[in-house]
C-alpha positions as a Python dict, from the first residue, in 0.01 Angstrom:
ca = {
    (1, 'M'): (0, 0, 0),
    (2, 'V'): (166, 355, -84),
    (3, 'I'): (117, 606, 159),
    (4, 'E'): (147, 964, 35),
    (5, 'L'): (339, 1164, 258),
    (6, 'T'): (381, 1492, 60),
    (7, 'P'): (325, 1543, -275),
    (8, 'R'): (582, 1312, -467),
    (9, 'I'): (687, 1152, -223),
    (10, 'V'): (573, 848, -24),
    (11, 'V'): (626, 495, 152),
    (12, 'D'): (569, 146, 88),
    (13, 'P'): (683, -119, 300),
    (14, 'A'): (762, -345, 15),
    (15, 'T'): (949, -82, -135),
    (16, 'R'): (1319, -7, 55),
    (17, 'F'): (1210, -116, 362),
    (18, 'G'): (934, 161, 416),
    (19, 'K'): (1211, 404, 373),
    (20, 'P'): (1043, 701, 191),
    (21, 'I'): (1077, 768, -183),
    (22, 'I'): (1077, 973, -507),
    (23, 'E'): (757, 814, -609),
    (24, 'G'): (687, 611, -891),
    (25, 'T'): (1067, 500, -849),
    (26, 'R'): (1265, 338, -574),
    (27, 'V'): (1525, 643, -522),
    (28, 'P'): (1524, 719, -144),
    (29, 'V'): (1466, 1078, -17),
    (30, 'E'): (1816, 1041, 188),
    (31, 'M'): (1986, 959, -121),
    (32, 'V'): (1894, 1247, -311),
    (33, 'I'): (1969, 1475, -61),
    (34, 'G'): (2315, 1271, 61),
    (35, 'K'): (2397, 1344, -283),
    (36, 'L'): (2292, 1702, -235),
    (37, 'A'): (2495, 1748, 86),
    (38, 'G'): (2800, 1574, -130),
    (39, 'G'): (2765, 1920, -357),
    (40, 'M'): (2619, 1758, -645),
    (41, 'T'): (2351, 1972, -857),
    (42, 'A'): (1944, 1886, -857),
    (43, 'E'): (2001, 1870, -1230),
    (44, 'A'): (2313, 1636, -1201),
    (45, 'V'): (2121, 1430, -936),
    (46, 'A'): (1802, 1420, -1132),
    (47, 'D'): (1982, 1318, -1405),
    (48, 'E'): (2169, 1012, -1243),
    (49, 'Y'): (1889, 833, -1102),
    (50, 'G'): (1631, 892, -1399),
    (51, 'I'): (1363, 1201, -1132),
    (52, 'T'): (1315, 1584, -1228),
    (53, 'V'): (1432, 1806, -1085),
    (54, 'E'): (1084, 1874, -889),
    (55, 'D'): (1147, 1548, -796),
    (56, 'V'): (1475, 1676, -603),
    (57, 'H'): (1317, 1930, -495),
    (58, 'A'): (1007, 1762, -306),
    (59, 'A'): (1281, 1535, -159),
    (60, 'L'): (1421, 1902, -14),
    (61, 'R'): (1055, 2037, 70),
    (62, 'Y'): (988, 1706, 287),
    (63, 'A'): (1342, 1689, 463),
    (64, 'A'): (1317, 2070, 564),
    (65, 'H'): (939, 1949, 697),
    (66, 'V'): (1113, 1583, 873),
    (67, 'I'): (1339, 1843, 1054),
    (68, 'S'): (1095, 2149, 1127),
    (69, 'S'): (877, 1973, 1338),
    (70, 'E'): (1209, 1739, 1505),
    (71, 'E'): (1155, 1789, 1850),
    (72, 'I'): (1520, 1798, 2060),
    (73, 'R'): (1561, 1726, 2410),
    (74, 'G'): (1883, 1791, 2647),
    (75, 'V'): (1994, 1490, 2826),
    (76, 'A'): (2156, 1629, 3173),
}
């Protein structure tokens, strides 16, 4: 069962262990973000994985959303 998390980003327990992926592919969001963090351009990532630049931007939006709702607690 595919569940849409945000536009273009889905999870499917049968694909990539249920990690968020680009819809219609097996490309994990974490891989897209990692490639961008490593210095690749959005266009290069899109070309390498057969996705669109809009898919790359959707991965960034999803990551930003996840981080914005993260709670950080100090341990004393």
